[in-house]
C-alpha positions in Angstrom: -26.3 44.0 24.4 -27.2 41.1 22.5 -28.8 38.2 24.9 -26.2 35.8 25.9 -28.7 32.7 25.4 -28.9 33.7 21.6 -25.1 33.8 21.2 -24.2 30.6 18.8 -22.3 28.4 20.9 -19.6 26.6 18.2 -18.2 23.3 19.3 -14.5 22.2 18.5 -14.5 19.4 15.9 -13.6 16.3 17.7 -11.2 14.0 16.3 -12.6 10.5 15.7 -11.7 7.6 17.7 -9.1 5.3 15.8 -10.5 1.8 15.0 -8.8 -1.0 16.5 -6.7 -2.5 13.6 -4.2 -5.4 13.6 -1.4 -2.6 13.8 -0.6 1.4 14.5 -2.9 3.4 13.5 -1.8 6.8 12.4 -5.2 9.3 12.1 -4.8 12.8 10.5 -8.1 15.4 9.5 -8.0 15.1 6.1 -5.8 13.5 2.9 -3.5 16.9 2.8 -2.0 16.0 6.4 -2.4 12.3 5.9 0.3 12.2 2.8 2.4 14.5 4.5 3.0 12.1 7.5 3.1 9.0 5.1 5.7 10.8 2.9 7.9 11.7 6.0 7.6 8.2 7.1 8.6 6.7 3.4 11.7 9.3 3.5 12.7 8.5 7.1 12.2 4.5 6.4 14.6 5.3 3.0 17.5 6.7 4.6 17.5 4.2 7.2 17.6 1.6 4.4 20.1 3.3 2.2 22.0 3.7 5.3 21.8 0.4 6.5 22.1 -1.7 3.6 23.1 0.3 0.8 19.9 0.5 -0.9 15.7 0.8 -0.7 13.4 -1.3 -1.8 9.8 0.1 -2.1 6.9 -1.6 -3.8 4.0 0.7 -4.9 0.2 -0.1 -5.3 -1.7 1.6 -8.2 -5.8 2.7 -7.4 -7.1 6.0 -7.3 -6.1 6.5 -3.5 -2.3 6.4 -3.6 -2.3 8.6 -7.0 -2.3 11.8 -5.3 0.2 11.0 -2.6 2.8 9.9 -5.5 1.7 13.3 -7.4 2.5 14.8 -3.9 5.8 13.1 -3.7 7.2 14.5 -6.7 6.0 18.3 -6.0 6.8 18.8 -2.1 9.7 20.2 -1.7 9.7 18.5 1.6 10.1 15.2 0.1 12.9 16.4 -2.4 15.7 14.5 -0.6 14.4 11.5 -1.0 17.3 8.7 -2.4 16.0 7.8 -5.7 19.2 7.2 -7.1 19.3 4.3 -4.4 15.5 3.0 -5.0 14.3 0.1 -6.1 10.6 0.7 -7.7 8.5 -2.5 -7.6 4.8 -3.1 -8.4 2.4 -4.4 -5.6 -0.3 -5.7 -8.4 -0.9 -5.1 -12.2 -4.0 -5.9 -14.3 -3.1 -8.2 -17.6 -3.5 -5.3 -19.5 -1.3 -3.8 -22.3 0.7 -0.9 -21.0 -0.9 1.6 -23.1 -4.3 0.6 -21.4 -5.3 3.5 -18.9 -6.0 0.5 -16.5 -2.5 -0.5 -16.1 -1.2 0.2 -12.9 2.4 0.6 -13.8 1.5 3.7 -16.4 -0.4 5.2 -14.0 2.7 5.1 -11.5 5.3 5.8 -13.9 3.7 8.9 -15.0 4.3 10.6 -12.1 7.1 8.9 -10.3 9.6 8.2 -13.1 10.0 11.3 -15.2 10.3 13.5 -12.1 13.1 11.6 -10.4 16.7 10.1 -11.0 16.0 6.9 -10.2 18.0 4.4 -12.7 16.2 2.7 -15.5 18.0 -0.4 -13.8 16.3 -0.1 -10.7 12.9 0.2 -12.2 11.2 -3.4 -12.1 7.5 -3.0 -14.3 5.7 -6.3 -14.7 5.8 -8.0 -17.8 2.1 -8.5 -17.1 0.8 -10.0 -20.4 3.7 -13.0 -20.8 2.4 -16.2 -20.0 5.4 -16.9 -17.4 4.3 -13.3 -15.8 4.2 -14.4 -12.5 7.4 -16.7 -12.7 9.7 -13.7 -14.2 9.1 -11.1 -11.6 9.4 -13.5 -8.8 12.9 -14.5 -10.2 13.7 -10.8 -10.5 12.8 -10.6 -7.0 15.2 -13.2 -5.6 17.7 -11.8 -7.7 18.1 -8.1 -6.9 17.1 -8.9 -3.4 19.9 -11.8 -3.4 22.6 -9.4 -2.9 22.0 -8.7 0.7 22.7 -10.8 3.0 20.7 -13.8 4.1 17.3 -12.4 6.4 17.4 -8.9 5.0 16.6 -10.1 1.6 12.8 -8.7 1.6 11.1 -5.7 0.9 11.7 -2.6 3.1 8.5 -0.5 2.8 5.1 -1.7 0.9 2.4 0.5 -0.1 -0.8 -1.2 0.0 -4.6 0.3 -0.2 -8.0 -1.3 0.8 -11.0 -1.8 -1.4 -14.6 -1.4 -0.2 -14.7 -5.3 -0.4 -11.7 -5.2 2.0 -9.2 -6.7 -0.9 -5.6 -5.6 -0.9 -3.1 -5.6 -3.8 -5.0 -8.1 -6.0 -5.9 -10.5 -3.4 -9.7 -10.6 -3.6 -12.2 -12.2 -1.5 -12.2 -15.7 -1.8 -9.8 -15.7 -4.6 -7.6 -18.5 -5.7 -4.0 -16.3 -4.8 -5.6 -16.1 -1.1 -4.4 -19.6 -0.6 -0.8 -19.3 -2.2 2.1 -20.1 1.0 5.2 -20.5 -1.4 5.0 -18.5 -4.1 6.1 -14.9 -4.1 4.3 -13.6 -7.2 0.8 -15.4 -8.9 -1.7 -14.8 -11.2 -5.2 -14.6 -9.5 -7.9 -15.2 -11.7 -11.5 -16.9 -11.9 -15.0 -15.4 -11.0 -13.6 -14.4 -7.9 -11.4 -11.7 -9.2 -12.4 -8.1 -10.3 -11.8 -8.4 -14.1 -9.3 -8.1 -15.8 -7.0 -11.1 -14.3 -4.4 -10.1 -12.1 -0.3 -10.3 -11.4 0.0 -9.5 -7.6 2.2 -10.6 -4.5 1.0 -13.0 -2.4 1.1 -12.9 1.6 4.4 -14.9 1.3 6.2 -11.7 0.4 4.2 -9.0 1.6 4.2 -10.5 5.2 8.0 -10.6 5.2 8.7 -7.2 4.2 10.3 -4.4 6.7 7.4 -1.9 7.2 4.0 -2.3 5.4 1.7 0.7 5.0 -2.0 0.6 4.4 -3.4 4.0 3.0 -7.2 4.3 3.3 -8.8 7.8 3.0 -12.6 9.0 2.2 -16.3 8.3 3.8 -16.6 5.6 1.0 -14.6 2.9 3.3 -16.1 4.1 6.3 -18.2 0.6 6.2 -15.3 -1.5 5.0 -12.8 -0.4 7.9 -15.4 -0.6 10.6 -16.0 -4.6 9.4 -12.0 -5.3 9.2 -12.1 -3.8 12.8 -15.0 -5.9 14.3 -13.6 -9.0 12.5 -9.7 -8.5 13.1 -9.3 -11.4 15.6 -11.3 -13.6 14.0 -9.7 -16.9 12.5 -10.0 -17.0 8.6 -11.4 -13.8 8.4 -9.0 -13.2 5.7 -11.0 -15.5 3.6 -13.6 -12.7 3.7 -11.3 -10.0 3.7 -8.0 -10.0 2.5 -6.6 -7.0 3.9 -6.4 -9.5 7.5 -4.3 -11.6 5.8 -1.4 -9.0 5.9 0.3 -9.9 9.6 4.3 -9.0 9.0 6.3 -11.4 10.4 9.5 -11.2 12.7 10.1 -7.9 13.2 8.0 -6.7 10.4 5.6 -3.6 11.2 2.2 -2.8 9.5 1.0 0.8 9.9 -2.5 2.1 8.8 -2.8 5.5 7.6 -6.4 6.8 8.0 -8.2 10.3 7.8 -10.7 11.6 9.6 -13.4 10.4 7.0 -12.5 7.1 6.8 -12.7 6.1 10.4 -16.0 4.2 11.4 -18.6 6.5 13.3 -20.1 6.0 16.5 -23.2 3.8 16.4 
């Protein structure tokens, strides 16, 4: 019989404590489980909005973090019932590069979603990012399309945001000009504080009017940023340094963070 003292004892993996953030936190072990939870939220919200309003308006972000999620939406049978024929697809932000540039958010998103869904072409809303009046045109399109709803419901239903290691979200960068916008729904963000190239982005007034805003954050590379955000969540003016903290839904709006274990700050 082996000596009991020599038998290794394995501790069960302890789930990390979710950071205290400005909104609810959905925590899952890994990206695979996290995408399932986020996709289920999207599916439920889409059905509820179609039932209540007749259509569903979703604004998506580009970047490396959400692309695997978009692939999952298109390939997993559990999301096959998404009501694409009633969905309007918008962009949160876009780099001011041509459509054939590999940095173009729309090109990346469309490659996953448009070829594998039955969303009508008239309900697809890319940005005309290279035009001189790109911001004005996209804002006008948003107002016209959402204007078919009754007053008070003319807002985005679901917004998916990410967060950079510097705390930026959409193309709202620390200390950049777009942070001060309080009336325009879409603006061009440019200058030395903006990671090149110049950007076209939704602003706080539009993002904060959304019915449900989700923030997807994954991986160890985001631990330090998430810890910083949690520590400064109640600090006045903190959105100047950490633009994600400017996401503060109005009225009955909700913000929900989707995190995997690796993204959670580690205890000291």
